[in-house]
NUKOL-964478 format. One record per residue: x, y negated, z negated of N, C-alpha, C in turn. Coordinates in steps of 0.1 Angstrom, whole numbers, padded with zeros to 4 digits, always signed. Each point is the difference from the previous one (the first is absolute). Last residue first. Layout:
N
XYZXYZXYZ;...
***
This chain:
127
+0090+0043+0140-0014+0007-0004-0004+0007+0012;+0052-0011-0015-0011-0006+0007-0014+0009-0002;+0032+0003-0041+0003-0001+0013-0011-0005+0009;+0021+0008-0054-0011-0003+0009+0005-0004+0012;+0015+0028-0049+0004-0008+0012-0014-0004+0007;+0022+0021-0050-0012-0004+0009+0004-0008+0010;+0031+0039-0022-0004-0013-0004-0011-0004+0009;+0031+0045-0020-0010-0005+0009-0005-0014-0004;+0046+0039-0004-0010-0010-0008-0010-0005+0012;+0037+0029+0011-0013+0005-0001-0011-0008-0009;+0049-0008+0014-0002+0007-0012-0014+0004-0003;+0009-0025+0039+0009+0013+0000-0001+0008-0012;-0045-0030+0008+0015-0003+0001+0009+0013+0000;-0052-0016+0015+0007+0009-0007+0016-0001+0001;-0051-0025+0006+0014-0003+0004+0007+0009-0011;-0054-0003+0022+0010+0002-0012+0013-0001+0006;-0044-0025+0015+0008+0010+0005+0011+0002-0012;-0050-0032+0012+0011+0007-0009+0008+0011+0008;-0022-0042+0025-0005+0013-0004+0013+0005-0008;-0021-0052+0018+0012+0010-0001-0008+0013-0005;-0011-0054+0021-0005+0014-0004+0012+0010+0000;+0000-0055-0008+0004+0010+0007-0005+0013-0004;-0003-0042-0024-0010+0003+0007+0001+0012+0010;+0040-0032-0011-0012+0003-0011-0012+0004+0009;+0048+0010+0023-0009-0012-0004-0011+0006-0009;+0043+0017+0035-0004+0000-0011-0008-0012-0007;+0028+0005+0040-0014+0005+0003-0008+0000-0013;+0048-0007+0002-0006-0011+0005-0015+0001+0003;+0028+0035-0015-0003-0010-0012-0007-0012+0006;-0008+0050+0022+0011-0011-0001-0003-0012-0009;-0015+0051-0008-0006-0012+0004+0010-0011-0001;+0007+0046-0015-0004+0001+0015-0008-0013+0005;+0003+0005-0053+0007+0006+0010-0005+0001+0015;-0003-0023-0055-0005+0000+0013+0009+0007+0008;-0010+0007-0054+0011-0004+0010-0007+0000+0015;-0028-0009-0048+0005+0011+0009+0012-0007+0008;-0040-0005-0044+0011-0006+0007+0008+0011+0008;-0055-0005-0011+0012+0006-0005+0011-0006+0008;-0057-0007-0015+0012-0004+0007+0012+0008-0005;-0058+0008+0005+0011+0000-0009+0013-0007+0009;-0044+0009+0019-0001-0011-0009+0013-0002-0010;-0013+0031+0040-0008+0004-0011+0001-0012-0012;+0025-0001+0040-0014-0003+0003-0010+0005-0011;+0051-0021-0010-0006+0014+0006-0015-0002+0003;+0045-0035-0003-0014+0002-0006-0008+0013+0007;+0054-0014-0009-0010+0003+0010-0014+0004-0009;+0051-0027-0003-0011+0004-0007-0011+0004+0010;+0054+0003+0012-0012-0006+0001-0011+0004-0012;+0055-0003+0023-0008+0005-0011-0013-0006-0001;+0046+0005+0039-0014-0007-0007-0006+0008-0010;+0054-0007+0023-0014+0008-0001-0010-0007-0007;+0054-0007+0024-0011-0005-0007-0013+0011+0002;+0039+0021-0014-0006-0013+0001+0002-0006+0014;+0015+0044-0020-0012+0000+0007-0007-0014+0003;+0043+0013-0025+0003+0003+0014-0016+0000+0007;+0003-0006-0047+0007-0012+0006+0001+0003+0015;-0020+0025-0040-0007-0002+0014+0007-0012+0008;+0017+0016-0042-0003+0012+0005-0009-0002+0014;+0014-0038-0027+0011+0008+0006-0005+0012+0006;-0035-0038-0003+0008+0005-0009+0010+0010+0006;-0015-0041+0030-0005+0012-0006+0007+0004-0011;-0010-0043+0032+0010+0004-0009-0005+0011-0008;-0030-0014+0030+0013-0004+0009+0013+0004-0008;-0058+0009+0001+0013+0002-0007+0012-0003+0009;-0052-0017+0003+0009+0006+0005+0013+0001-0008;-0055+0000-0011+0014-0007+0000+0009+0007+0007;-0059-0007-0007+0011+0009+0003+0013-0011-0003;-0058+0011-0005+0011-0010-0002+0012+0009+0003;-0043+0018+0009-0005-0012-0008+0013-0011-0001;-0013+0041+0037+0010-0007-0007-0004-0011-0007;-0030+0043+0010+0004-0012+0007+0011-0007-0010;-0022+0056+0009+0000-0014-0008+0005-0012+0009;-0010+0060-0006+0000-0011+0008-0002-0014-0008;+0002+0046-0017+0013-0005+0002+0000-0011+0010;-0037+0030-0026+0005+0000+0015+0014-0003+0004;-0010+0020-0050-0004-0013+0009+0004+0002+0014;-0015+0031-0047+0008-0001+0012-0005-0012+0007;-0002+0009-0054-0010-0002+0012+0011-0001+0013;-0003+0018-0058+0008-0003+0013-0010-0002+0012;-0014-0012-0052-0001+0013+0010+0009-0005+0011;-0007-0016-0056+0004-0002+0015-0003+0012+0008;-0008-0024-0049-0007+0013+0007+0002-0002+0015;+0005-0027-0044+0012+0007+0004-0005+0013+0006;-0016-0056-0008-0002+0015-0001+0013+0009+0003;-0009-0052+0001+0008+0007-0008-0002+0015-0003;-0020-0033+0033-0008+0003-0011+0011+0007-0013;+0019-0020+0040-0013-0007+0001-0006+0005-0012;+0044+0017+0010+0000-0014-0001-0013-0006-0003;+0011+0050-0011-0007-0006+0009+0002-0016-0002;+0037+0035-0017-0013-0003-0005-0006-0009+0013;+0043+0022+0006-0007+0007-0011-0013-0004-0005;+0022-0001+0051+0001-0008-0012-0007+0010-0012;+0021+0000+0057-0007+0008-0013+0002-0009-0013;+0002-0031+0043+0005+0015+0000-0006+0005-0014;-0033-0021+0020+0013+0007+0004+0012-0010-0005;-0060+0010-0003+0011-0005-0005+0015+0007+0008;-0059-0009-0004+0010+0006+0006+0013-0007-0003;-0049+0004-0028+0010-0008+0005+0010+0007+0007;-0041+0015-0022+0000+0001+0013+0013-0008+0006;-0018+0009-0047-0006-0012+0007+0004+0001+0016;+0011+0038-0030-0011-0008-0008-0006-0011+0008;+0035+0028+0017-0013+0010-0002-0010-0008-0009;+0044-0018+0032-0007+0001-0014-0012+0006+0000;+0039+0006+0037-0013-0007-0001-0004+0003-0015;+0049+0000+0032-0008+0006-0012-0013-0008+0001;+0036+0012+0043-0003-0009-0011-0007+0006-0011;+0032+0013+0044-0009+0005-0009-0001-0010-0009;+0020+0014+0053-0001-0010-0012-0011+0004-0010;+0028+0033+0035-0011-0004-0005+0001-0010-0012;+0033+0026+0028-0008-0009+0009-0013-0005-0006;+0037+0029-0020-0008+0006+0008-0009-0007+0011;+0027-0021-0034+0008+0007+0009-0007+0007+0010;-0024-0021-0033+0005-0009+0010+0009+0007+0009;-0014+0024-0038-0009+0000+0010+0002-0010+0012;+0031+0004-0036-0001+0012+0008-0011+0000+0011;+0003-0039-0029+0012+0000+0011+0000+0016+0006;-0031-0007-0036-0003-0010+0010+0010+0001+0013;+0009+0027-0038-0012+0004+0007-0003-0009+0012;+0030-0016-0031+0006+0012+0007-0010+0006+0010;-0014-0034-0032+0007-0005+0011+0006+0012+0009;-0044+0012-0023+0012-0003-0005+0008-0007+0011;-0053+0011-0012+0010-0002+0012+0012-0005-0006;-0035+0009-0029-0007+0005+0011+0010+0001+0012;+0017+0003-0051-0005-0011+0010-0005+0008+0012;-0002+0022-0050+0010+0000+0011-0004-0012+0011;-0011-0004-0053-0005+0007+0010+0010-0002+0012;+0005-0007-0055+0001-0008+0013-0003+0013+0011;
***
């Protein structure tokens, strides 16, 4: 088995630095996110990392009002599926946008969310 082109660890390390990264199949050109072992289009195993701009639109969202214990003090907050301009979608937390302004089609921009323990998650704020 060969080394993956982009591991989950590398994805989040790049995200911490402000860069969203996808992978592109070297055989058919399919762009995919998050990292996968095989291309879902042609089943090849020839991925190359691709930097993404981080701009997109909200495709769907939900407001969390009863959160897991670790995030109970943060409610309410929103999680959204964001369709990036490159054509792939990713799930992320919405920040710095009032919940009443959140809507499908709203333009957003990637921003890394870094916790106290230095773990990184994907966030999106105003474009």
